[in-house]
VONUBA-370115 format. One record per residue (C-alpha): chain; x, y, z. Coordinates in steps of 0.001 Angstrom, whole numbers, m for minus. Each point is the difference from the previous one (the first is absolute). Example, Ala and Ser with C-alpha at 12.3 -4.5 7.8 and 13.67 -1.06 7.14 Angstrom:
! VONUBA-370115
+---+---------+---------+---------+
: c :       u :       v :       w :
+---+---------+---------+---------+
: A :   12300 :   m4500 :    7800 :
: A :    1370 :    3440 :    m660 :
+---+---------+---------+---------+
END
This chain:
! VONUBA-370115
+---+---------+---------+---------+
: c :       u :       v :       w :
+---+---------+---------+---------+
: A :   44245 :   30499 :   42253 :
: A :   m1376 :    3090 :   m1836 :
: A :   m3492 :    1296 :     619 :
: A :   m2266 :     798 :   m2995 :
: A :   m2794 :    2339 :     754 :
: A :   m2776 :     476 :   m2317 :
: A :   m2795 :    2808 :     407 :
: A :   m3109 :    m601 :   m2110 :
: A :   m2819 :    2828 :    m168 :
: A :   m3064 :   m2087 :    m879 :
: A :   m2803 :    2295 :    m435 :
: A :   m1087 :    3866 :     m85 :
: A :   m3166 :    1067 :    1651 :
: A :   m1436 :    3406 :    m925 :
: A :   m1616 :    1626 :    3059 :
: A :    m894 :    3298 :   m1842 :
: A :     861 :    2355 :   m2824 :
: A :     501 :    3456 :     139 :
: A :   m2592 :     935 :   m2514 :
: A :   m2339 :   m2929 :     350 :
: A :     930 :   m1178 :   m3585 :
: A :    1367 :   m3419 :    m865 :
: A :    3829 :    m140 :    m163 :
: A :    2568 :   m2404 :   m1911 :
: A :    2802 :    m213 :    2741 :
: A :    3552 :   m1236 :    m471 :
: A :    2820 :    m239 :    2556 :
: A :    3749 :     363 :     238 :
: A :    1157 :   m2429 :    2849 :
: A :    3737 :     609 :    1046 :
: A :    1782 :   m2317 :    2357 :
: A :    3037 :    1742 :    1869 :
: A :    2386 :   m2405 :    1637 :
: A :    2644 :    1179 :    2579 :
: A :    2608 :   m2363 :    1433 :
: A :    3496 :    m351 :     981 :
: A :    1196 :    m381 :   m3762 :
: A :   m1878 :    3210 :   m1079 :
: A :     956 :    2025 :    2796 :
: A :    3785 :    m897 :    m665 :
: A :    m114 :    1653 :   m3356 :
: A :    m309 :    3938 :     316 :
: A :   m1337 :     240 :   m3449 :
: A :   m2714 :   m2627 :     686 :
: A :   m1418 :     103 :    3601 :
: A :   m3333 :   m1095 :   m1364 :
: A :    m718 :   m2574 :   m2508 :
: A :   m3196 :     490 :   m2010 :
: A :   m2006 :   m2908 :   m1311 :
: A :   m2631 :    1600 :   m2187 :
: A :   m2752 :   m1606 :   m2032 :
: A :     852 :    m552 :   m3590 :
: A :     103 :    3075 :   m2298 :
: A :   m2376 :   m1590 :   m2333 :
: A :   m2661 :    m336 :    2868 :
: A :     413 :    3796 :     927 :
: A :   m3711 :     445 :   m1543 :
: A :   m1798 :   m3165 :     451 :
: A :   m3628 :     984 :     644 :
: A :   m1199 :   m2200 :    2976 :
: A :   m3807 :     472 :    m997 :
: A :   m1519 :    2347 :   m2451 :
: A :   m3051 :    2046 :    1289 :
: A :     475 :    m907 :    3643 :
: A :   m2438 :    1576 :    2344 :
: A :    m295 :     662 :    3655 :
: A :    m535 :   m3503 :    2006 :
: A :    1724 :   m2052 :   m2740 :
: A :    2918 :   m2273 :     428 :
: A :    2093 :   m1434 :   m2701 :
: A :    2965 :   m2388 :    m161 :
: A :    3439 :    1334 :    m697 :
: A :    1357 :   m2010 :   m3068 :
: A :    3109 :   m1934 :     154 :
: A :    2783 :     752 :      14 :
: A :    m940 :    3521 :     866 :
: A :      96 :     602 :    3647 :
: A :    2282 :   m2963 :     652 :
: A :    3573 :    1084 :    1132 :
: A :    2686 :   m1956 :    1711 :
: A :    3539 :     110 :    1262 :
: A :    2545 :   m2373 :    1408 :
: A :    1860 :     790 :    3276 :
: A :    3340 :   m1940 :     170 :
: A :    1137 :   m1631 :    3176 :
: A :    1661 :    1723 :    2915 :
: A :   m1563 :    3367 :    m511 :
: A :    m908 :    2106 :    3145 :
: A :   m2149 :    2471 :   m1929 :
: A :   m2916 :   m1170 :   m2097 :
: A :   m2425 :    2733 :    m607 :
: A :   m2835 :     164 :   m2673 :
: A :   m2031 :    3039 :    m701 :
: A :   m3097 :    m371 :   m2416 :
: A :   m1154 :    3096 :   m1905 :
: A :   m3011 :     m50 :   m2358 :
: A :   m1139 :    2875 :   m1994 :
: A :   m3653 :    m185 :   m1237 :
: A :    m770 :    1837 :   m3341 :
: A :   m2994 :     605 :   m2229 :
: A :     259 :   m1003 :   m3765 :
: A :    m275 :    3255 :   m2042 :
: A :    1113 :    1421 :   m3127 :
: A :    3827 :     113 :     832 :
: A :    2361 :   m1395 :   m2581 :
: A :    1409 :   m3297 :     894 :
: A :    3460 :    1160 :    m246 :
: A :    m712 :    2817 :    2677 :
: A :   m1397 :   m2576 :    2131 :
: A :    3081 :   m2156 :    m269 :
: A :    2366 :    2926 :     452 :
: A :   m2132 :     863 :    3144 :
: A :     249 :   m3532 :    1390 :
: A :    3748 :      24 :    m277 :
: A :     136 :    3255 :    1591 :
: A :   m2095 :    m977 :    2775 :
: A :    2139 :   m3056 :     718 :
: A :    3321 :    2136 :    m110 :
: A :   m1485 :    2856 :    2231 :
: A :   m1481 :   m2613 :    2439 :
: A :    3304 :   m1612 :     358 :
: A :    1850 :    3298 :     610 :
: A :   m2729 :     974 :    2524 :
: A :     237 :   m2981 :    1957 :
: A :    3925 :     m72 :     m21 :
: A :      38 :    3565 :    1313 :
: A :   m2226 :   m1074 :    2741 :
: A :    1729 :   m3130 :    1115 :
: A :    1542 :    1406 :    3124 :
: A :   m3523 :    1141 :    1428 :
: A :   m1499 :   m3289 :   m1180 :
: A :    2727 :   m2020 :    1780 :
: A :    m725 :    1835 :    3267 :
: A :   m3784 :    m401 :    m469 :
: A :     300 :   m3852 :    m403 :
: A :    2509 :    m734 :    2739 :
: A :   m1348 :   m1857 :    3070 :
+---+---------+---------+---------+
END
């Protein structure tokens, strides 16, 4: 029987801000999946499950200040993967980039999100041998 895994980020807490001013944060959550299937394909190695491109600039809370907590809206922050039966390797890596909403054009944000996803995948794929040694019992 396949195993479904869902990771849900529920809230964001602001501990402090660099300049003391309120912020309008947004996140880029990415789930990286490594299993027997991805490792068997030299061009894949790591499967990337990003948030939807349309959600690449969803502000979690406008004018958020230190000490405040805000709910992360659905479906943003909810990522899932299905591991098929008979896999000996089932690794998940969650990466979340935190950004401040500013004057950057939306097209540039989307391009940055896609580049972030691609480069994160490449970086993890190139580090798989050392990650495998670090996680071995």
